[in-house]
C-alpha positions as CSV (number, residue, x, y, z in Angstrom):
1,M,-0.1,0.1,0.0
2,P,1.5,3.5,-0.7
3,P,2.2,5.8,2.1
4,K,-0.5,8.5,1.2
5,P,-3.6,6.3,1.4
6,L,-2.2,4.6,4.6
7,I,-1.5,8.3,6.0
8,A,-5.2,9.1,5.0
9,I,-6.7,6.0,6.5
10,L,-4.9,6.4,9.9
11,S,-5.9,10.2,10.3
12,V,-9.7,9.2,9.5
13,A,-9.4,6.3,12.2
14,V,-7.8,8.9,14.6
15,L,-10.4,11.4,14.0
16,L,-13.2,9.0,14.4
17,G,-11.8,7.6,17.4
18,A,-11.3,11.1,18.9
19,A,-15.0,12.3,17.8
20,P,-17.0,10.9,20.5
21,Q,-14.6,12.6,23.1
22,V,-15.0,16.1,21.6
23,M,-18.7,15.7,21.2
24,A,-18.9,14.9,25.0
25,Q,-16.9,18.0,25.8
26,T,-18.9,20.5,23.5
27,S,-22.6,18.9,24.0
28,P,-25.2,21.7,24.6
29,G,-27.2,19.2,26.7
30,V,-24.5,18.5,29.4
31,A,-24.2,21.2,31.8
32,S,-21.0,21.7,34.0
33,P,-21.6,21.9,37.7
34,P,-21.7,25.4,39.1
35,P,-18.4,26.6,40.9
36,S,-19.0,26.4,44.6
37,H,-18.3,29.4,46.5
38,V,-17.6,29.1,50.1
39,R,-17.7,32.3,52.0
40,G,-15.0,32.5,55.1
41,R,-16.2,32.4,58.6
42,I,-14.6,34.4,61.5
43,T,-14.8,32.3,64.9
44,I,-14.4,34.4,68.2
45,H,-13.8,32.8,71.3
46,P,-13.5,35.7,73.7
47,G,-13.8,33.9,77.0
48,R,-16.5,33.2,79.5
49,L,-16.9,36.6,81.0
50,L,-17.8,38.2,77.7
51,Y,-21.0,38.0,75.6
52,R,-22.3,39.8,72.6
53,H,-25.3,42.3,73.4
54,C,-27.3,43.4,70.2
55,V,-30.2,46.1,69.9
56,D,-32.2,45.8,66.5
57,W,-35.1,48.2,65.1
58,Y,-36.8,49.1,62.0
59,E,-36.0,52.6,60.5
60,L,-37.9,54.4,57.9
61,Q,-35.7,55.2,54.6
62,H,-36.6,57.4,52.0
63,R,-35.9,56.1,48.6
64,P,-37.0,57.0,45.0
65,S,-39.5,54.1,44.9
66,G,-41.0,55.4,48.1
67,T,-40.5,55.1,52.0
68,V,-39.5,51.7,53.3
69,L,-39.0,50.1,56.6
70,Y,-35.3,48.9,56.8
71,P,-34.0,46.7,59.7
72,Q,-30.9,48.0,61.6
73,M,-28.9,46.4,64.2
74,R,-25.9,47.2,66.4
75,C,-24.0,44.8,68.6
76,W,-21.1,45.1,71.1
77,W,-19.2,43.0,73.6
78,V,-20.1,43.4,77.3
79,R,-18.8,41.8,80.4
80,G,-21.2,39.4,82.1
């Protein structure tokens, strides 16, 4: 067999063997999983004599769409 047809047959065989893999990567029906975003947490161990005291309330805020009630909160550390 001359070398040119042999190269052509081998290249077609390689392309046909790689086609299912390429189709699996670019298939529109298969969705990749969404990236997981993990927000960092801060853990505070102040000791037994301290605790957190919080006060919350609603405040009127004037916005272009109208006046709305907006929740507010203030927290601080106190000795127990």
